[in-house]
C-alpha positions in Angstrom: -15.3 7.9 -14.8 -14.2 11.5 -14.3 -12.7 13.5 -17.2 -11.3 17.0 -17.0 -9.9 19.2 -19.7 -6.3 20.2 -19.2 -7.5 23.8 -18.6 -9.9 22.6 -15.8 -7.1 20.6 -14.3 -4.7 23.5 -14.4 -7.3 25.8 -12.8 -8.2 23.4 -10.0 -5.6 20.8 -9.2 -7.0 20.2 -5.7 -10.4 19.3 -7.2 -8.7 16.7 -9.5 -6.8 15.3 -6.5 -10.1 15.0 -4.5 -11.7 13.2 -7.5 -8.8 10.8 -7.7 -9.8 9.3 -4.4 -13.0 8.0 -6.1 -11.1 6.6 -9.1 -8.9 7.6 -12.0 -9.2 11.1 -13.3 -8.7 11.3 -17.1 -7.3 14.6 -18.3 -8.0 15.5 -21.9 -5.9 17.7 -24.2 -7.7 19.1 -27.2 -10.5 16.6 -26.9 -8.3 13.5 -26.5 -7.5 11.8 -23.2 -3.8 12.4 -22.7 -3.2 11.8 -19.0 -4.6 9.9 -16.0 -4.3 11.0 -12.4 -4.3 8.2 -9.8 -3.7 7.9 -6.0 -0.4 6.3 -5.2 -2.2 3.3 -3.8 -4.0 2.7 -7.1 -0.8 3.2 -8.9 1.0 0.5 -6.8 -1.9 -1.9 -7.4 -1.4 -1.5 -11.1 2.4 -1.9 -11.2 2.6 -4.6 -8.6 -0.6 -6.6 -8.8 0.8 -9.7 -7.0 2.6 -7.7 -4.2 1.2 -8.6 -0.8 1.0 -6.3 2.2 3.2 -7.1 5.2 0.1 -8.3 7.1 -0.7 -10.8 4.3 3.0 -12.0 4.3 3.1 -12.5 8.0 -0.3 -14.1 8.4 0.9 -17.5 7.1 -2.6 -19.3 7.0 -0.9 -22.5 6.1 1.0 -22.5 9.4 -2.2 -23.3 11.3 -1.5 -27.1 11.3 2.1 -26.8 12.7 2.5 -28.2 16.2 4.8 -26.3 18.3 5.7 -26.9 21.9 8.2 -24.4 23.2 10.8 -25.6 25.7 10.4 -24.5 29.3 12.6 -21.7 30.4 15.2 -22.3 33.2 15.3 -20.1 36.2 18.7 -18.7 35.0 17.2 -15.9 32.9 19.0 -13.2 35.0 22.7 -13.6 35.8 25.2 -11.1 37.1 27.8 -10.0 34.5 31.5 -10.1 35.2 33.1 -7.0 33.7 36.7 -7.8 34.8 
């Protein structure tokens, strides 16, 4: 757990941002924790704990038992167009 005073934070914001990649950075004001700096990914995890990534949504592990036999394609895939 990293804690910085508001003075330290104001003097070296880039240092606080680097620290935030390891976890939340608590910023104190007059000896009391007043703010927390998080990466955007950590913030999204907090506000949307059940939200899945696109990869998780598309994986469909329950679809493994579905039988699927696609129809065979005909030879008429390419046909001339009539623009008249």
